[in-house]
Structure formats: C-alpha cells, structure tokens
C-alpha positions in Angstrom: -65.8 0.7 -21.8 -65.1 -0.7 -25.2 -62.0 -2.5 -26.1 -61.0 0.1 -28.7 -61.0 3.0 -26.3 -59.0 1.0 -23.7 -56.3 0.1 -26.4 -56.1 3.8 -27.4 -55.6 4.9 -23.8 -52.8 2.4 -23.4 -51.1 3.6 -26.6 -51.3 7.2 -25.5 -49.9 6.4 -22.0 -47.1 4.3 -23.5 -46.3 7.0 -26.0 -46.2 9.8 -23.4 -44.0 7.6 -21.1 -41.6 6.9 -24.0 -41.3 10.6 -24.8 -40.7 11.4 -21.1 -38.1 8.7 -20.8 -36.4 10.0 -24.0 -36.3 13.5 -22.5 -34.8 12.3 -19.2 -32.1 10.3 -20.9 -31.2 13.1 -23.3 -31.0 15.6 -20.4 -28.7 13.3 -18.5 -26.4 12.9 -21.5 -26.4 16.7 -22.1 -25.0 17.3 -18.6 -21.8 15.2 -18.3 -20.6 14.2 -14.9 -18.5 17.2 -13.9 -18.4 18.7 -10.5 -15.6 18.8 -8.0 -13.0 16.1 -7.4 -11.6 15.8 -3.9 -8.4 13.8 -3.3 -6.8 13.6 0.2 -3.9 11.7 1.8 -1.8 11.9 5.0 1.8 12.6 5.6 2.6 9.4 7.4 1.7 5.7 7.0 0.5 5.4 10.5 0.0 7.5 13.7 0.4 6.8 17.4 -2.1 8.3 19.9 -0.9 11.8 20.7 1.0 12.2 17.4 0.6 15.2 15.1 -0.1 14.9 11.4 -1.0 16.7 8.2 -3.9 15.9 5.9 -3.2 17.1 2.3 -6.3 18.0 0.3 -6.5 18.6 -3.5 -9.7 20.1 -5.0 -10.1 20.0 -8.8 -12.8 21.9 -10.6 -14.1 19.6 -13.3 -17.0 21.9 -14.2 -16.9 23.7 -17.5 -17.3 27.0 -15.6 -15.7 28.8 -12.7 -16.8 27.9 -9.2 -16.1 29.4 -5.8 -15.0 27.3 -2.8 -16.3 28.8 0.4 -15.0 26.4 3.0 -13.7 22.9 3.7 -14.8 20.9 6.7 -13.0 17.8 7.9 -14.4 15.4 10.4 -11.8 13.0 11.7 -12.7 9.5 12.9 -12.5 10.4 16.5 -14.9 13.4 16.1 -17.5 13.6 18.8 -20.3 16.1 18.9 -20.6 15.6 22.7 -16.9 15.8 23.7 -15.9 18.2 20.9 -12.6 18.0 19.0 -11.9 16.2 15.7 -13.7 18.7 13.5 -11.8 21.4 11.5 -13.3 24.0 9.2 -11.1 26.1 6.9 -12.6 29.3 5.3 -11.2 29.4 1.7 -13.4 31.8 -0.3 -11.4 31.2 -3.6 -12.6 31.1 -7.2 -11.5 28.2 -9.3 -11.6 28.4 -13.1 -12.6 25.3 -15.1 -10.0 22.5 -14.6 -8.1 24.6 -12.0 -6.7 22.8 -8.9 -6.5 24.1 -5.3 -4.2 22.5 -2.8 -4.4 22.9 1.0 -3.5 21.1 4.1 -5.1 20.5 7.5 -3.0 19.8 10.6 -4.4 17.5 13.2 -3.5 15.8 16.5 -4.5 12.2 17.2 -6.1 12.2 20.7 -4.4 10.1 23.4 -7.5 9.7 25.6 -8.7 6.4 24.0 -10.9 7.9 21.3 -8.4 7.6 18.5 -8.9 4.7 16.0 -8.3 3.8 12.4 -11.0 5.3 10.3 -12.1 7.6 7.6 -11.9 11.4 7.7 -14.9 12.9 5.9 -14.2 16.0 3.9 -17.0 18.4 2.8 -16.3 21.2 0.3 -18.9 23.9 0.2 -19.1 25.7 -3.2 -21.5 27.8 -5.2 -22.1 24.9 -7.6 -24.7 22.3 -6.9 -25.0 19.7 -5.6 -23.2 20.9 -2.5 -21.4 20.1 -0.3 -19.1 18.0 -2.4 -17.8 15.1 -0.3 -14.5 13.2 -0.2 -12.7 11.1 2.3 -9.2 9.9 3.4 -8.2 7.1 5.7 -6.3 8.1 8.9 -4.3 5.0 10.0 -3.9 5.0 13.8 -1.8 2.2 15.4 -3.5 0.5 18.3 -1.5 1.2 21.5 0.5 -1.8 22.7 1.0 -2.6 26.4 2.7 0.1 28.4 6.2 -0.7 29.8 4.9 -0.5 33.4 2.3 -3.1 32.5 5.0 -5.4 31.0 7.0 -5.2 34.3 3.9 -6.0 36.3 3.2 -9.1 34.2 6.8 -10.3 34.6 6.7 -9.9 38.4 3.3 -11.7 38.6 4.7 -14.6 36.5 7.8 -14.9 38.7 5.6 -15.0 41.8 3.4 -17.7 40.3 6.4 -19.8 39.4 7.9 -19.5 42.9 4.6 -20.5 44.5 4.2 -23.4 42.2 7.8 -24.6 43.0 7.0 -24.3 46.7 3.9 -26.4 46.4 5.7 -29.1 44.5 8.5 -29.2 47.1 5.9 -29.5 49.9 4.1 -32.4 48.2 7.5 -34.1 47.6 8.5 -33.8 51.3 5.1 -35.0 52.4 5.2 -38.1 50.2 8.7 -38.9 51.3 7.8 -38.7 55.0 4.8 -41.0 54.5 6.9 -43.8 52.9 9.6 -44.1 55.6 11.1 -47.6 55.8 9.8 -49.7 58.7 12.5 -51.0 61.0 12.0 -54.6 62.0 12.0 -55.3 65.7 13.6 -58.4 67.0 11.3 -60.8 68.9 
C-alpha cells in the first residue's frame, strides 16, 4: 500500500469522525435538559420506630410539552422484597402541562421490628415521556432506639449487686489480715 493512499484513508476517516461528532454535539444542544424534577421532604425532623409520618412529593414538568404521570412508587429504606412492607405505589393518571406542578403526599409507618434505619427513600415517577421512570429521593431520618427502661433498671440492679459483693470481699480480706497479725503475749519464764 502506498503512502498516499494511506494518508487519504486517514483524512477520510478523520473527516467522517469530525462530522459525526459535530452532529452528536449539535443534537445534544438542540435538546436542552428538560424532563421531570422530583422534590421530596418529610413532615418531621426525625422519627422513632413505630411512628407515623408523611412524605411530601412535588413533581414539576420541565418539558416543553405536556406529559402524563401514571404512578409514583416509593421504596422506603426498610423495604424488603422478602418480608414485604416499605413499598408504596400511588396511581395518579394526571396530565401535566409544560411547567405545571403536581403535589402529593405519601403516608408511612416506621416499623418497630428492628428493620427501621436512617436512609434514603427512592421515588420513581412513571410518565409517558422518556427516559422513564424519572427518579428522585428523600432522606428519612430514623432515630436509633435507646435502651429500654426495663434494661436501665436491670443494669442499675446488677451494678448494686457487684458493689455489695466487692464490699463484702474487701471486708473479708480486712478481717483475715487483722486475725493474722494478732499481738503475741509474752509468757513469763
């Protein structure tokens, strides 16, 4: 292969690659980042296990055309496919015009069986606009449970028993040492 033909092939490949890159960049600029914005927050700063709460969700259509919201699915941090619970799906079926906002709320209960923990609730919004589902998240702050009152009483009782036993051992050692060092009485000859 001659050097001229090789140079020509490189120039053609480079030219085609440049045109393809230019087309990709221009198509990306022609479609500004629109879509659906999801914002979510909770009604309390923190939850105890067993508490009830509300997750507020705002969905904003940032497309330049109308879209339809079919449903919203929320998976809470304690969601378990095996045990169930922690997953909520709301059927919406509502059309949103461009720049329109839809507000909703999802009520939840924090489980008190040990599965509850601080974490992120995943929110999926199914629409007729691609890419779907649109995803968002919100942190669900769950306070770690402290010691139970019955456990506190048990610990106090155990500490008292240990102190009494320690005092008894010290008293026994003191009496034993005192009996070993009795003064010797001198006997007359």
